[in-house]
N, CA, C and O atoms as a GROMACS GRO file, in nm:
protein
  516
    1MET      N    1   0.083  -0.118   0.000
    1MET     CA    2   0.000   0.000   0.000
    1MET      C    3   0.088   0.125   0.000
    1MET      O    4   0.190   0.131   0.069
    2LYS      N    5   0.047   0.223  -0.078
    2LYS     CA    6   0.125   0.346  -0.088
    2LYS      C    7   0.101   0.433   0.034
    2LYS      O    8  -0.008   0.437   0.092
    3SER      N    9   0.206   0.501   0.072
    3SER     CA   10   0.191   0.592   0.186
    3SER      C   11   0.153   0.730   0.134
    3SER      O   12   0.197   0.772   0.028
    4ILE      N   13   0.074   0.798   0.209
    4ILE     CA   14   0.030   0.933   0.173
    4ILE      C   15   0.116   1.031   0.251
    4ILE      O   16   0.126   1.025   0.373
    5GLU      N   17   0.178   1.123   0.175
    5GLU     CA   18   0.265   1.219   0.238
    5GLU      C   19   0.184   1.342   0.277
    5GLU      O   20   0.102   1.391   0.200
    6PHE      N   21   0.208   1.390   0.396
    6PHE     CA   22   0.135   1.506   0.447
    6PHE      C   23   0.211   1.633   0.411
    6PHE      O   24   0.332   1.642   0.432
    7ILE      N   25   0.139   1.731   0.354
    7ILE     CA   26   0.198   1.861   0.323
    7ILE      C   27   0.126   1.965   0.409
    7ILE      O   28   0.004   1.977   0.409
    8ASP      N   29   0.208   2.038   0.483
    8ASP     CA   30   0.146   2.134   0.575
    8ASP      C   31   0.093   2.257   0.500
    8ASP      O   32   0.128   2.280   0.384
    9ASP      N   33   0.011   2.335   0.566
    9ASP     CA   34  -0.054   2.453   0.506
    9ASP      C   35   0.047   2.558   0.461
    9ASP      O   36   0.027   2.622   0.358
   10LYS      N   37   0.154   2.577   0.537
   10LYS     CA   38   0.255   2.677   0.502
   10LYS      C   39   0.322   2.643   0.369
   10LYS      O   40   0.348   2.731   0.287
   11THR      N   41   0.350   2.516   0.348
   11THR     CA   42   0.414   2.472   0.223
   11THR      C   43   0.320   2.494   0.106
   11THR      O   44   0.361   2.542   0.000
   12ILE      N   45   0.195   2.460   0.123
   12ILE     CA   46   0.096   2.481   0.017
   12ILE      C   47   0.083   2.630  -0.015
   12ILE      O   48   0.081   2.670  -0.131
   13GLU      N   49   0.076   2.711   0.088
   13GLU     CA   50   0.063   2.856   0.069
   13GLU      C   51   0.185   2.912  -0.003
   13GLU      O   52   0.172   2.996  -0.092
   14TYR      N   53   0.304   2.866   0.036
   14TYR     CA   54   0.427   2.911  -0.027
   14TYR      C   55   0.428   2.874  -0.176
   14TYR      O   56   0.462   2.957  -0.260
   15GLU      N   57   0.392   2.752  -0.208
   15GLU     CA   58   0.390   2.707  -0.348
   15GLU      C   59   0.288   2.785  -0.431
   15GLU      O   60   0.315   2.820  -0.546
   16LEU      N   61   0.174   2.813  -0.372
   16LEU     CA   62   0.073   2.891  -0.444
   16LEU      C   63   0.122   3.032  -0.472
   16LEU      O   64   0.099   3.085  -0.581
   17VAL      N   65   0.188   3.093  -0.376
   17VAL     CA   66   0.243   3.228  -0.395
   17VAL      C   67   0.350   3.226  -0.504
   17VAL      O   68   0.354   3.315  -0.588
   18GLU      N   69   0.436   3.123  -0.503
   18GLU     CA   70   0.541   3.111  -0.605
   18GLU      C   71   0.479   3.096  -0.744
   18GLU      O   72   0.522   3.162  -0.839
   19MET      N   73   0.379   3.008  -0.756
   19MET     CA   74   0.313   2.989  -0.886
   19MET      C   75   0.245   3.116  -0.931
   19MET      O   76   0.249   3.150  -1.049
   20SER      N   77   0.183   3.187  -0.839
   20SER     CA   78   0.116   3.312  -0.872
   20SER      C   79   0.216   3.416  -0.920
   20SER      O   80   0.190   3.487  -1.017
   21ASP      N   81   0.332   3.424  -0.853
   21ASP     CA   82   0.436   3.518  -0.895
   21ASP      C   83   0.488   3.485  -1.034
   21ASP      O   84   0.505   3.573  -1.118
   22GLU      N   85   0.513   3.355  -1.057
   22GLU     CA   86   0.561   3.313  -1.189
   22GLU      C   87   0.458   3.345  -1.297
   22GLU      O   88   0.493   3.392  -1.405
   23HIS      N   89   0.332   3.320  -1.268
   23HIS     CA   90   0.225   3.349  -1.363
   23HIS      C   91   0.219   3.499  -1.392
   23HIS      O   92   0.205   3.540  -1.507
   24SER      N   93   0.230   3.580  -1.286
   24SER     CA   94   0.225   3.725  -1.304
   24SER      C   95   0.341   3.775  -1.388
   24SER      O   96   0.324   3.860  -1.475
   25LYS      N   97   0.462   3.721  -1.362
   25LYS     CA   98   0.579   3.761  -1.440
   25LYS      C   99   0.562   3.721  -1.586
   25LYS      O  100   0.592   3.799  -1.676
   26PHE      N  101   0.513   3.600  -1.610
   26PHE     CA  102   0.490   3.553  -1.747
   26PHE      C  103   0.386   3.641  -1.817
   26PHE      O  104   0.406   3.682  -1.931
   27TYR      N  105   0.275   3.669  -1.748
   27TYR     CA  106   0.170   3.752  -1.804
   27TYR      C  107   0.223   3.891  -1.839
   27TYR      O  108   0.194   3.942  -1.947
   28GLU      N  109   0.301   3.951  -1.751
   28GLU     CA  110   0.356   4.084  -1.776
   28GLU      C  111   0.451   4.082  -1.896
   28GLU      O  112   0.450   4.175  -1.977
   29SER      N  113   0.534   3.977  -1.907
   29SER     CA  114   0.628   3.972  -2.020
   29SER      C  115   0.553   3.956  -2.152
   29SER      O  116   0.590   4.017  -2.252
   30VAL      N  117   0.448   3.875  -2.153
   30VAL     CA  118   0.368   3.859  -2.275
   30VAL      C  119   0.298   3.989  -2.308
   30VAL      O  120   0.298   4.033  -2.424
   31LYS      N  121   0.237   4.053  -2.208
   31LYS     CA  122   0.166   4.178  -2.229
   31LYS      C  123   0.260   4.285  -2.284
   31LYS      O  124   0.224   4.358  -2.376
   32ASN      N  125   0.380   4.295  -2.228
   32ASN     CA  126   0.477   4.395  -2.274
   32ASN      C  127   0.526   4.364  -2.415
   32ASN      O  128   0.545   4.454  -2.496
   33GLY      N  129   0.545   4.234  -2.445
   33GLY     CA  130   0.586   4.195  -2.579
   33GLY      C  131   0.481   4.229  -2.683
   33GLY      O  132   0.514   4.276  -2.791
   34VAL      N  133   0.356   4.204  -2.650
   34VAL     CA  134   0.247   4.236  -2.742
   34VAL      C  135   0.238   4.387  -2.762
   34VAL      O  136   0.219   4.435  -2.874
   35LYS      N  137   0.252   4.462  -2.653
   35LYS     CA  138   0.246   4.608  -2.663
   35LYS      C  139   0.358   4.661  -2.752
   35LYS      O  140   0.335   4.751  -2.833
   36GLU      N  141   0.479   4.605  -2.739
   36GLU     CA  142   0.590   4.647  -2.824
   36GLU      C  143   0.562   4.616  -2.970
   36GLU      O  144   0.590   4.698  -3.057
   37GLU      N  145   0.505   4.499  -2.998
   37GLU     CA  146   0.473   4.463  -3.136
   37GLU      C  147   0.368   4.557  -3.194
   37GLU      O  148   0.378   4.598  -3.310
   38VAL      N  149   0.269   4.591  -3.115
   38VAL     CA  150   0.164   4.682  -3.162
   38VAL      C  151   0.223   4.820  -3.187
   38VAL      O  152   0.190   4.885  -3.286
   39ASP      N  153   0.310   4.865  -3.098
   39ASP     CA  154   0.374   4.995  -3.114
   39ASP      C  155   0.461   5.001  -3.239
   39ASP      O  156   0.468   5.103  -3.306
   40LYS      N  157   0.528   4.887  -3.270
   40LYS     CA  158   0.614   4.882  -3.388
   40LYS      C  159   0.535   4.876  -3.518
   40LYS      O  160   0.578   4.928  -3.621
   41ALA      N  161   0.418   4.813  -3.512
   41ALA     CA  162   0.338   4.793  -3.633
   41ALA      C  163   0.289   4.926  -3.687
   41ALA      O  164   0.257   5.018  -3.612
   42LYS      N  165   0.285   4.935  -3.817
   42LYS     CA  166   0.230   5.055  -3.881
   42LYS      C  167   0.081   5.032  -3.902
   42LYS      O  168   0.041   4.959  -3.993
   43ILE      N  169   0.002   5.093  -3.819
   43ILE     CA  170  -0.142   5.077  -3.829
   43ILE      C  171  -0.195   5.197  -3.906
   43ILE      O  172  -0.178   5.311  -3.862
   44PRO      N  173  -0.261   5.173  -4.021
   44PRO     CA  174  -0.310   5.286  -4.101
   44PRO      C  175  -0.422   5.359  -4.028
   44PRO      O  176  -0.501   5.300  -3.955
   45GLU      N  177  -0.424   5.490  -4.051
   45GLU     CA  178  -0.532   5.568  -3.993
   45GLU      C  179  -0.660   5.539  -4.068
   45GLU      O  180  -0.660   5.525  -4.190
   46LYS      N  181  -0.768   5.530  -3.995
   46LYS     CA  182  -0.897   5.496  -4.054
   46LYS      C  183  -0.937   5.605  -4.154
   46LYS      O  184  -0.931   5.724  -4.125
   47GLY      N  185  -0.979   5.560  -4.272
   47GLY     CA  186  -1.030   5.653  -4.372
   47GLY      C  187  -0.924   5.714  -4.461
   47GLY      O  188  -0.959   5.789  -4.553
   48LYS      N  189  -0.796   5.684  -4.439
   48LYS     CA  190  -0.692   5.740  -4.526
   48LYS      C  191  -0.680   5.658  -4.652
   48LYS      O  192  -0.682   5.535  -4.647
   49LYS      N  193  -0.668   5.724  -4.764
   49LYS     CA  194  -0.648   5.655  -4.890
   49LYS      C  195  -0.506   5.604  -4.897
   49LYS      O  196  -0.414   5.664  -4.842
   50GLY      N  197  -0.491   5.488  -4.965
   50GLY     CA  198  -0.357   5.435  -4.985
   50GLY      C  199  -0.295   5.380  -4.859
   50GLY      O  200  -0.173   5.371  -4.850
   51SER      N  201  -0.375   5.342  -4.762
   51SER     CA  202  -0.322   5.291  -4.637
   51SER      C  203  -0.255   5.156  -4.656
   51SER      O  204  -0.170   5.116  -4.576
   52GLY      N  205  -0.292   5.086  -4.762
   52GLY     CA  206  -0.232   4.957  -4.789
   52GLY      C  207  -0.272   4.850  -4.690
   52GLY      O  208  -0.206   4.746  -4.682
   53GLY      N  209  -0.376   4.874  -4.617
   53GLY     CA  210  -0.422   4.777  -4.517
   53GLY      C  211  -0.492   4.662  -4.582
   53GLY      O  212  -0.481   4.644  -4.704
   54VAL      N  213  -0.562   4.584  -4.506
   54VAL     CA  214  -0.634   4.471  -4.560
   54VAL      C  215  -0.732   4.522  -4.663
   54VAL      O  216  -0.804   4.618  -4.638
   55GLY      N  217  -0.735   4.460  -4.776
   55GLY     CA  218  -0.827   4.503  -4.880
   55GLY      C  219  -0.757   4.530  -5.010
   55GLY      O  220  -0.821   4.532  -5.115
   56GLY      N  221  -0.625   4.551  -5.006
   56GLY     CA  222  -0.550   4.559  -5.129
   56GLY      C  223  -0.544   4.693  -5.196
   56GLY      O  224  -0.526   4.697  -5.318
   57SER      N  225  -0.558   4.802  -5.126
   57SER     CA  226  -0.539   4.932  -5.189
   57SER      C  227  -0.394   4.945  -5.229
   57SER      O  228  -0.305   4.894  -5.160
   58VAL      N  229  -0.369   5.012  -5.339
   58VAL     CA  230  -0.231   5.033  -5.380
   58VAL      C  231  -0.170   5.142  -5.298
   58VAL      O  232  -0.240   5.227  -5.242
   59GLY      N  233  -0.038   5.142  -5.289
   59GLY     CA  234   0.032   5.233  -5.201
   59GLY      C  235   0.023   5.378  -5.240
   59GLY      O  236   0.033   5.465  -5.153
   60ASP      N  237   0.005   5.409  -5.368
   60ASP     CA  238   0.006   5.550  -5.408
   60ASP      C  239  -0.124   5.622  -5.376
   60ASP      O  240  -0.132   5.744  -5.394
   61GLY      N  241  -0.224   5.552  -5.328
   61GLY     CA  242  -0.349   5.616  -5.288
   61GLY      C  243  -0.437   5.655  -5.405
   61GLY      O  244  -0.542   5.716  -5.385
   62ASP      N  245  -0.398   5.621  -5.529
   62ASP     CA  246  -0.473   5.661  -5.646
   62ASP      C  247  -0.599   5.577  -5.660
   62ASP      O  248  -0.710   5.628  -5.642
   63VAL      N  249  -0.583   5.450  -5.693
   63VAL     CA  250  -0.698   5.362  -5.710
   63VAL      C  251  -0.667   5.224  -5.655
   63VAL      O  252  -0.550   5.187  -5.640
   64ASP      N  253  -0.770   5.148  -5.625
   64ASP     CA  254  -0.758   5.010  -5.578
   64ASP      C  255  -0.697   4.925  -5.687
   64ASP      O  256  -0.712   4.955  -5.806
   65GLU      N  257  -0.627   4.818  -5.649
   65GLU     CA  258  -0.565   4.732  -5.749
   65GLU      C  259  -0.667   4.659  -5.837
   65GLU      O  260  -0.632   4.613  -5.945
   66LEU      N  261  -0.792   4.649  -5.792
   66LEU     CA  262  -0.897   4.588  -5.873
   66LEU      C  263  -0.982   4.693  -5.946
   66LEU      O  264  -1.085   4.660  -6.005
   67PHE      N  265  -0.939   4.817  -5.942
   67PHE     CA  266  -1.014   4.927  -6.003
   67PHE      C  267  -1.043   4.902  -6.151
   67PHE      O  268  -1.158   4.913  -6.194
   68TYR      N  269  -0.940   4.867  -6.228
   68TYR     CA  270  -0.960   4.852  -6.373
   68TYR      C  271  -1.039   4.726  -6.407
   68TYR      O  272  -1.112   4.722  -6.506
   69GLU      N  273  -1.025   4.624  -6.326
   69GLU     CA  274  -1.107   4.504  -6.345
   69GLU      C  275  -1.254   4.538  -6.320
   69GLU      O  276  -1.343   4.495  -6.393
   70ALA      N  277  -1.279   4.616  -6.215
   70ALA     CA  278  -1.416   4.659  -6.184
   70ALA      C  279  -1.469   4.749  -6.296
   70ALA      O  280  -1.586   4.739  -6.332
   71LEU      N  281  -1.385   4.837  -6.348
   71LEU     CA  282  -1.427   4.925  -6.458
   71LEU      C  283  -1.464   4.843  -6.581
   71LEU      O  284  -1.563   4.874  -6.648
   72GLN      N  285  -1.386   4.740  -6.611
   72GLN     CA  286  -1.416   4.657  -6.728
   72GLN      C  287  -1.550   4.585  -6.708
   72GLN      O  288  -1.628   4.574  -6.803
   73ILE      N  289  -1.576   4.538  -6.589
   73ILE     CA  290  -1.705   4.474  -6.559
   73ILE      C  291  -1.818   4.574  -6.578
   73ILE      O  292  -1.921   4.541  -6.637
   74ALA      N  293  -1.799   4.696  -6.530
   74ALA     CA  294  -1.901   4.800  -6.543
   74ALA      C  295  -1.929   4.831  -6.691
   74ALA      O  296  -2.045   4.845  -6.731
   75ILE      N  297  -1.823   4.841  -6.771
   75ILE     CA  298  -1.840   4.870  -6.914
   75ILE      C  299  -1.914   4.756  -6.982
   75ILE      O  300  -2.000   4.779  -7.068
   76ASP      N  301  -1.882   4.634  -6.946
   76ASP     CA  302  -1.945   4.517  -7.008
   76ASP      C  303  -2.095   4.510  -6.980
   76ASP      O  304  -2.172   4.474  -7.069
   77VAL      N  305  -2.138   4.543  -6.858
   77VAL     CA  306  -2.280   4.530  -6.824
   77VAL      C  307  -2.356   4.662  -6.828
   77VAL      O  308  -2.477   4.665  -6.808
   78LYS      N  309  -2.284   4.772  -6.853
   78LYS     CA  310  -2.342   4.906  -6.870
   78LYS      C  311  -2.399   4.969  -6.742
   78LYS      O  312  -2.459   5.076  -6.748
   79GLN      N  313  -2.380   4.902  -6.628
   79GLN     CA  314  -2.421   4.958  -6.499
   79GLN      C  315  -2.339   4.891  -6.391
   79GLN      O  316  -2.277   4.787  -6.414
   80ILE      N  317  -2.339   4.950  -6.273
   80ILE     CA  318  -2.256   4.894  -6.166
   80ILE      C  319  -2.313   4.932  -6.029
   80ILE      O  320  -2.375   5.037  -6.013
   81SER      N  321  -2.292   4.844  -5.932
   81SER     CA  322  -2.328   4.873  -5.794
   81SER      C  323  -2.228   4.802  -5.703
   81SER      O  324  -2.157   4.712  -5.747
   82ALA      N  325  -2.223   4.843  -5.579
   82ALA     CA  326  -2.131   4.781  -5.484
   82ALA      C  327  -2.164   4.633  -5.466
   82ALA      O  328  -2.074   4.550  -5.460
   83SER      N  329  -2.292   4.601  -5.457
   83SER     CA  330  -2.328   4.461  -5.436
   83SER      C  331  -2.292   4.375  -5.558
   83SER      O  332  -2.257   4.258  -5.543
   84PHE      N  333  -2.300   4.433  -5.678
   84PHE     CA  334  -2.262   4.360  -5.798
   84PHE      C  335  -2.112   4.331  -5.796
   84PHE      O  336  -2.069   4.221  -5.829
   85LEU      N  337  -2.032   4.432  -5.756
   85LEU     CA  338  -1.888   4.411  -5.746
   85LEU      C  339  -1.854   4.308  -5.639
   85LEU      O  340  -1.762   4.228  -5.655
   86GLN      N  341  -1.929   4.311  -5.531
   86GLN     CA  342  -1.907   4.212  -5.426
   86GLN      C  343  -1.921   4.070  -5.482
   86GLN      O  344  -1.837   3.983  -5.456
   87ARG      N  345  -2.026   4.048  -5.558
   87ARG     CA  346  -2.051   3.915  -5.614
   87ARG      C  347  -1.949   3.877  -5.720
   87ARG      O  348  -1.897   3.765  -5.720
   88LYS      N  349  -1.919   3.969  -5.811
   88LYS     CA  350  -1.832   3.938  -5.924
   88LYS      C  351  -1.685   3.926  -5.885
   88LYS      O  352  -1.612   3.844  -5.940
   89LEU      N  353  -1.641   4.008  -5.788
   89LEU     CA  354  -1.499   4.008  -5.752
   89LEU      C  355  -1.471   3.945  -5.616
   89LEU      O  356  -1.356   3.934  -5.574
   90GLY      N  357  -1.578   3.903  -5.548
   90GLY     CA  358  -1.559   3.840  -5.417
   90GLY      C  359  -1.504   3.936  -5.313
   90GLY      O  360  -1.416   3.900  -5.234
   91LEU      N  361  -1.556   4.057  -5.312
   91LEU     CA  362  -1.508   4.160  -5.220
   91LEU      C  363  -1.604   4.180  -5.105
   91LEU      O  364  -1.719   4.136  -5.110
   92GLY      N  365  -1.556   4.247  -5.002
   92GLY     CA  366  -1.642   4.292  -4.894
   92GLY      C  367  -1.709   4.422  -4.935
   92GLY      O  368  -1.669   4.485  -5.033
   93TYR      N  369  -1.811   4.462  -4.861
   93TYR     CA  370  -1.887   4.581  -4.897
   93TYR      C  371  -1.800   4.708  -4.895
   93TYR      O  372  -1.811   4.792  -4.984
   94SER      N  373  -1.715   4.720  -4.795
   94SER     CA  374  -1.634   4.842  -4.783
   94SER      C  375  -1.544   4.862  -4.903
   94SER      O  376  -1.536   4.971  -4.959
   95ARG      N  377  -1.476   4.756  -4.943
   95ARG     CA  378  -1.385   4.769  -5.056
   95ARG      C  379  -1.462   4.793  -5.186
   95ARG      O  380  -1.421   4.876  -5.267
   96ALA      N  381  -1.572   4.722  -5.206
   96ALA     CA  382  -1.652   4.742  -5.326
   96ALA      C  383  -1.704   4.886  -5.332
   96ALA      O  384  -1.701   4.948  -5.438
   97SER      N  385  -1.750   4.939  -5.221
   97SER     CA  386  -1.799   5.077  -5.216
   97SER      C  387  -1.688   5.177  -5.244
   97SER      O  388  -1.710   5.278  -5.310
   98ARG      N  389  -1.568   5.148  -5.192
   98ARG     CA  390  -1.454   5.236  -5.215
   98ARG      C  391  -1.421   5.241  -5.365
   98ARG      O  392  -1.390   5.347  -5.419
   99ILE      N  393  -1.427   5.125  -5.431
   99ILE     CA  394  -1.402   5.121  -5.576
   99ILE      C  395  -1.510   5.199  -5.651
   99ILE      O  396  -1.479   5.271  -5.746
  100ILE      N  397  -1.635   5.184  -5.609
  100ILE     CA  398  -1.745   5.261  -5.671
  100ILE      C  399  -1.717   5.411  -5.657
  100ILE      O  400  -1.734   5.486  -5.753
  101ASP      N  401  -1.676   5.454  -5.539
  101ASP     CA  402  -1.644   5.595  -5.517
  101ASP      C  403  -1.530   5.640  -5.608
  101ASP      O  404  -1.534   5.751  -5.662
  102GLN      N  405  -1.429   5.556  -5.624
  102GLN     CA  406  -1.317   5.590  -5.712
  102GLN      C  407  -1.362   5.601  -5.858
  102GLN      O  408  -1.317   5.690  -5.930
  103LEU      N  409  -1.449   5.510  -5.900
  103LEU     CA  410  -1.501   5.515  -6.036
  103LEU      C  411  -1.579   5.645  -6.060
  103LEU      O  412  -1.569   5.706  -6.166
  104GLU      N  413  -1.656   5.687  -5.959
  104GLU     CA  414  -1.731   5.812  -5.971
  104GLU      C  415  -1.638   5.932  -5.973
  104GLU      O  416  -1.657   6.025  -6.052
  105GLU      N  417  -1.536   5.931  -5.886
  105GLU     CA  418  -1.440   6.042  -5.882
  105GLU      C  419  -1.370   6.061  -6.016
  105GLU      O  420  -1.343   6.174  -6.056
  106LYS      N  421  -1.340   5.952  -6.084
  106LYS     CA  422  -1.273   5.958  -6.215
  106LYS      C  423  -1.370   5.994  -6.328
  106LYS      O  424  -1.327   6.020  -6.440
  107GLY      N  425  -1.500   5.997  -6.299
  107GLY     CA  426  -1.598   6.034  -6.400
  107GLY      C  427  -1.641   5.920  -6.491
  107GLY      O  428  -1.697   5.944  -6.597
  108TYR      N  429  -1.616   5.796  -6.450
  108TYR     CA  430  -1.651   5.682  -6.533
  108TYR      C  431  -1.793   5.633  -6.511
  108TYR      O  432  -1.850   5.568  -6.598
  109ILE      N  433  -1.852   5.664  -6.395
  109ILE     CA  434  -1.989   5.622  -6.367
  109ILE      C  435  -2.068   5.741  -6.312
  109ILE      O  436  -2.010   5.840  -6.267
  110SER      N  437  -2.199   5.729  -6.319
  110SER     CA  438  -2.286   5.837  -6.274
  110SER      C  439  -2.286   5.847  -6.122
  110SER      O  440  -2.239   5.758  -6.051
  111ALA      N  441  -2.340   5.958  -6.074
  111ALA     CA  442  -2.354   5.979  -5.930
  111ALA      C  443  -2.463   5.887  -5.877
  111ALA      O  444  -2.538   5.826  -5.953
  112ARG      N  445  -2.470   5.877  -5.750
  112ARG     CA  446  -2.567   5.791  -5.682
  112ARG      C  447  -2.710   5.838  -5.711
  112ARG      O  448  -2.739   5.957  -5.714
  113ASP      N  449  -2.798   5.740  -5.733
  113ASP     CA  450  -2.938   5.771  -5.760
  113ASP      C  451  -3.024   5.677  -5.675
  113ASP      O  452  -3.085   5.583  -5.727
  114GLY      N  453  -3.029   5.704  -5.546
  114GLY     CA  454  -3.107   5.617  -5.456
  114GLY      C  455  -3.049   5.478  -5.451
  114GLY      O  456  -2.927   5.461  -5.438
  115ASN      N  457  -3.135   5.377  -5.462
  115ASN     CA  458  -3.090   5.238  -5.458
  115ASN      C  459  -3.065   5.179  -5.596
  115ASN      O  460  -3.035   5.060  -5.608
  116ASN      N  461  -3.076   5.260  -5.700
  116ASN     CA  462  -3.056   5.211  -5.836
  116ASN      C  463  -2.907   5.195  -5.867
  116ASN      O  464  -2.823   5.265  -5.811
  117PRO      N  465  -2.876   5.099  -5.957
  117PRO     CA  466  -2.736   5.085  -5.999
  117PRO      C  467  -2.690   5.212  -6.072
  117PRO      O  468  -2.772   5.284  -6.130
  118ARG      N  469  -2.563   5.238  -6.068
  118ARG     CA  470  -2.508   5.357  -6.136
  118ARG      C  471  -2.487   5.327  -6.284
  118ARG      O  472  -2.454   5.214  -6.322
  119HIS      N  473  -2.505   5.427  -6.366
  119HIS     CA  474  -2.486   5.412  -6.510
  119HIS      C  475  -2.340   5.436  -6.545
  119HIS      O  476  -2.274   5.521  -6.486
  120VAL      N  477  -2.292   5.359  -6.641
  120VAL     CA  478  -2.155   5.373  -6.688
  120VAL      C  479  -2.154   5.482  -6.796
  120VAL      O  480  -2.233   5.478  -6.890
  121LEU      N  481  -2.063   5.578  -6.781
  121LEU     CA  482  -2.061   5.694  -6.870
  121LEU      C  483  -1.960   5.681  -6.983
  121LEU      O  484  -1.947   5.772  -7.065
  122ILE      N  485  -1.888   5.570  -6.989
  122ILE     CA  486  -1.791   5.548  -7.098
  122ILE      C  487  -1.823   5.414  -7.165
  122ILE      O  488  -1.887   5.327  -7.106
  123ASP      N  489  -1.777   5.400  -7.291
  123ASP     CA  490  -1.805   5.278  -7.367
  123ASP      C  491  -1.687   5.183  -7.375
  123ASP      O  492  -1.704   5.064  -7.404
  124GLU      N  493  -1.567   5.233  -7.349
  124GLU     CA  494  -1.449   5.147  -7.355
  124GLU      C  495  -1.348   5.192  -7.252
  124GLU      O  496  -1.355   5.302  -7.197
  125MET      N  497  -1.254   5.104  -7.227
  125MET     CA  498  -1.150   5.133  -7.126
  125MET      C  499  -1.071   5.257  -7.168
  125MET      O  500  -1.040   5.275  -7.286
  126PRO      N  501  -1.039   5.342  -7.070
  126PRO     CA  502  -0.957   5.461  -7.103
  126PRO      C  503  -0.815   5.418  -7.143
  126PRO      O  504  -0.770   5.309  -7.106
  127GLU      N  505  -0.747   5.503  -7.217
  127GLU     CA  506  -0.613   5.468  -7.268
  127GLU      C  507  -0.510   5.458  -7.157
  127GLU      O  508  -0.411   5.385  -7.172
  128ASP      N  509  -0.529   5.528  -7.046
  128ASP     CA  510  -0.432   5.524  -6.937
  128ASP      C  511  -0.444   5.398  -6.851
  128ASP      O  512  -0.370   5.382  -6.754
  129ALA      N  513  -0.538   5.310  -6.885
  129ALA     CA  514  -0.560   5.189  -6.804
  129ALA      C  515  -0.457   5.085  -6.828
  129ALA      O  516  -0.462   4.978  -6.768
   0.00000   0.00000   0.00000
C-alpha cells in the first residue's frame, strides 16, 4: 500500500504564492511583448487613402488594385453597384464601395441615384488603363 505524504498549510501557501508570482511575471512579459509589437506595427489611420491595409489598396493612394477590373465589368454590363462588385470580384462591402467611389471620382460612372445601380458613362476602357 502506498503511503500518503502530508503537506502542511505553510508549504501549500508558499507554493501557491510562487506559482502566482511566476504566472504574473509571465503575463507581464507577454503583455509587454504584445504592446511592443503593436507599437512597432504601422497601423493605417482609418479613412486614409492608400493605407495599404487589408483590402489591397495600392500604395500610391490613387486607385484600388482591382479598379480597372471593376471598370471593365461595369463597361461590359453598362451599370454597376457595390453589391454587384461584391458578387463578381468576391469583395467585402467596404472595398466594393470604395471602388465605386473611385469610379465616380474619375468620371466613369454616374452619381448615386437612390438604390438604383449607377450608369456607366464610358463605352471602352480609357487609354491610361
